N, C-alpha and C positions, 0 to 999 in steps of 0.2 A: 922879277919874276923869281919866285922861289922854287928851285928844282927839288929840294929836299924838304918833304912835308913830314911833320910829326903826327899826322893822323894816321890811325891804323885803318886800313882798308879790309873790309869783311868780304869774303867770297860769298856769292850767292849760289849755294849749291843745296840740292835736296839731300835729305838724310837718306842714308843707305838702306836703312831698315824700313820697311812699310809698316810694321807693327811695333809697339813699344809699350811695355808695362814695367812696373816696379820691380818684378821678378827678373825681367830680362836685364834691367840696370844693374841688379844685384849681381846677376851671373856674369855680365860684362865686366863689373869691377873686379870680381874675383878671379876671372881670366886675365885680366892685365896685370893684377898683383902677382899671379903665378908666373906670367910670363917675366915680369921684371926680375923676380927671385932667380929664375932659371938663366936669364941673360946676365945678371951680375955675377954668377958662379961660372961663367964662361961658356954657357950653352952646351952643357955635357950631353953627349949622344948615346951614353951607355944605356941600354934598354932597362936595366935593373935601377937606374937612377931615379930616386924618390921625386926629384924636381920635374924631370921629363915626364914622368907618369902623372904628376899633378897638373902640368900644363894641358896634357891630352885629355884628362878628366874634365877639367874646367871648360876646355873648348867643347867637348862633347855636351855637357851639360847647358852651355850657352846656346849651341845650335839646337838642341832638344827643345829648350824653353821658347825659342823662336818658332820651331815647328809647331809645337802644342798651341801656341796662341794663334798662329795662322790657322790651324784647323779649328780652333774654338770659334774664330770669327767667320770661318766659311760656313760652318754648321749654323751659327746664328743668322747669317744671310740667308741660308736656305729655310730655316724655320720662319724668318720674316717674310720671304716670298710666298710660302704656303699660307701664312696666316693673313697676308694682305691682299690675296688674290680675289677674294669676294668683298672685303672691306674698302680697300684704298686702291683703285686701279693705277693712280699715278706712281705711288711707291712700288707696285708690283712691276710695272714696266721699267721704272728706273733700275730696280735690282736685276731684272732680267737682261737688260742692256749691259750692266755691269758684268754679269757672269757670262754674257756672250764672248767676251775677250778671252775667257779661259778655255783653252784648248784641252785640259785634262779632265773635263767632265762628260760622264757618259749617262745616257737616259736608261734607267733600269726598270721603269714602271710606265706604261702608258694606258689610258683609258680613253677608248674612242667609242662613242655612242652606246655606252654601258657595257662594253666588251672589254676586258683587261688583258693587257699583253705585258709580259714579263720576260726578260732575257733579251740578248742582242738581236737575235733572228725574229723573234716574235714582235719586237718593238719595231723592226724595220717592216714587217707585215702589216703592223697597225698603222704606220705612217702611209704605207702604199694604200691600204684600204681608205683611209682618210682622204687622201689627195684624190684618188680615183673617183671616190663619190663627189668630191667638190667638182671635178672636171666634168662628171657625167650629168648632174643636174643640180639645181639650186637648193637642195635640201640641207637645213642647218644641222650640223652635227656638233656634238660637244666632245672636247678633247681635253684631258687633264694629264699633265706630265710631271713625274718626279724624277729629279736627276740624283746620280750617285754621289 
């Protein structure tokens, strides 16, 4: 029995970033290079240090590129939801269930039976009207939702 194996064991871990593009990769590489230069110089904490400011700016650019890509993909998903609502119900419900997990989305526009509701209080009134009508009688109402 050989206790010492020469095989390299790979860890089964998920990537920490949920989005990845070539721009994010370039920003990450620049961030790492700036950090290495700063670390080899002894990690100077002087606020006027060019190395420290370079580390901070590259870190900010890296995070900004991640947030921009996440926002772009969120908007792309919302556009897909709106476009697929009439054409492909399977895709529509798949994307709705995906967005249901996101707690940071608010409904800004609601259309119930031809009447439009905008704003938090008015949207709540629209939902109230819709579900009150559903509970009262079996009339079919149409309801369109747009998320923020």
